[in-house]
LUMLO-315602 format. One record per residue (C-alpha): x, y, z; chain. Coordinates in Angstrom, 1 decimal. Example, Ala and Ser with C-alpha at 12.3 -4.5 7.8 and 13.67 -1.06 7.14 Angstrom:
% LUMLO-315602
(pt (12.3, -4.5, 7.8), 'A')
(pt (13.7, -1.1, 7.1), 'A')
END
This chain:
% LUMLO-315602
(pt (-3.5, 16.5, 23.4), 'A')
(pt (-1.4, 14.6, 25.7), 'A')
(pt (2.1, 13.5, 24.9), 'A')
(pt (4.4, 11.0, 26.7), 'A')
(pt (8.0, 10.3, 26.0), 'A')
(pt (10.6, 7.8, 27.3), 'A')
(pt (13.9, 6.6, 26.4), 'A')
(pt (14.6, 3.0, 27.4), 'A')
(pt (17.9, 1.0, 27.2), 'A')
(pt (17.5, -2.4, 26.2), 'A')
(pt (19.9, -5.4, 26.1), 'A')
(pt (17.7, -8.5, 26.1), 'A')
(pt (17.4, -10.9, 23.2), 'A')
(pt (14.0, -12.1, 24.1), 'A')
(pt (11.0, -10.2, 25.6), 'A')
(pt (10.9, -9.7, 29.3), 'A')
(pt (8.0, -11.1, 31.3), 'A')
(pt (7.0, -7.6, 32.5), 'A')
(pt (6.4, -5.0, 29.8), 'A')
(pt (9.2, -2.2, 29.3), 'A')
(pt (6.7, 0.5, 29.0), 'A')
(pt (3.2, 1.2, 30.5), 'A')
(pt (1.6, 3.9, 28.6), 'A')
(pt (-0.4, 6.5, 30.6), 'A')
(pt (-3.5, 6.2, 28.4), 'A')
(pt (-5.0, 3.3, 26.6), 'A')
(pt (-5.8, 5.0, 23.2), 'A')
(pt (-2.8, 6.4, 21.2), 'A')
(pt (-3.4, 8.7, 18.3), 'A')
(pt (0.3, 8.1, 17.3), 'A')
(pt (3.1, 6.0, 18.8), 'A')
(pt (6.6, 6.6, 17.2), 'A')
(pt (9.7, 4.5, 18.1), 'A')
(pt (13.2, 5.9, 17.2), 'A')
(pt (16.4, 3.8, 17.6), 'A')
(pt (18.7, 6.3, 19.2), 'A')
(pt (21.9, 4.2, 19.3), 'A')
(pt (21.9, 2.7, 15.8), 'A')
(pt (23.9, -0.2, 17.2), 'A')
(pt (21.5, -2.9, 16.9), 'A')
(pt (17.9, -3.6, 15.5), 'A')
(pt (15.3, -3.1, 18.1), 'A')
(pt (12.1, -5.2, 18.1), 'A')
(pt (8.7, -4.2, 19.2), 'A')
(pt (6.0, -6.1, 20.6), 'A')
(pt (2.4, -5.2, 21.9), 'A')
(pt (1.7, -8.5, 23.6), 'A')
(pt (5.3, -9.5, 24.7), 'A')
(pt (5.3, -12.7, 22.3), 'A')
(pt (4.8, -11.5, 18.7), 'A')
(pt (7.1, -9.1, 16.9), 'A')
(pt (4.9, -6.1, 15.7), 'A')
(pt (7.9, -4.3, 14.0), 'A')
(pt (11.5, -3.5, 14.2), 'A')
(pt (13.4, -0.3, 14.5), 'A')
(pt (16.3, -0.8, 12.2), 'A')
(pt (19.9, 0.4, 12.8), 'A')
(pt (21.0, 2.5, 9.7), 'A')
(pt (24.6, 2.8, 8.8), 'A')
(pt (23.8, 6.3, 7.1), 'A')
(pt (21.8, 7.7, 10.1), 'A')
(pt (22.5, 6.7, 13.8), 'A')
(pt (18.5, 7.1, 14.1), 'A')
(pt (15.8, 5.1, 12.4), 'A')
(pt (12.0, 5.4, 13.4), 'A')
(pt (8.8, 3.7, 12.9), 'A')
(pt (5.4, 4.9, 13.7), 'A')
(pt (1.8, 3.3, 14.3), 'A')
(pt (-1.5, 5.2, 14.5), 'A')
(pt (-4.7, 4.7, 16.4), 'A')
(pt (-3.6, 1.7, 18.8), 'A')
(pt (-5.5, 0.5, 21.5), 'A')
(pt (-2.5, -0.7, 23.7), 'A')
(pt (-1.4, 0.0, 27.1), 'A')
(pt (1.9, -2.1, 27.2), 'A')
(pt (5.0, -2.3, 25.1), 'A')
(pt (7.9, -4.6, 25.1), 'A')
(pt (11.3, -4.2, 23.4), 'A')
(pt (14.1, -6.4, 22.7), 'A')
(pt (17.6, -6.3, 20.9), 'A')
(pt (20.7, -8.4, 20.3), 'A')
(pt (22.8, -5.7, 22.3), 'A')
(pt (22.6, -2.6, 24.2), 'A')
(pt (20.1, -0.4, 22.4), 'A')
(pt (18.5, 3.0, 23.2), 'A')
(pt (14.8, 3.4, 22.0), 'A')
(pt (12.9, 6.5, 22.2), 'A')
(pt (9.2, 5.9, 22.5), 'A')
(pt (6.9, 9.1, 21.9), 'A')
(pt (3.2, 8.8, 22.3), 'A')
(pt (0.3, 11.2, 21.4), 'A')
(pt (-3.2, 10.8, 22.5), 'A')
END
């Protein structure tokens, strides 16, 4: 099983033209997103247009997570209202 992990700092309110993350393999067994800063909600997109989900900021815990399984994607876009760190962990 291959694993890929990256921490991305985002501060753009809209999705960038280019993806924030290019996955090294096209079929992911599991993709996990963790809001590491807890300051802002981070939105996730697999096409750069549509919100697929959000990694919430939680006042009880500075980290909040969301997970997808068996996704056939290669690119991930992220956006947040202010500076936010998101960790992406992918297993194939």
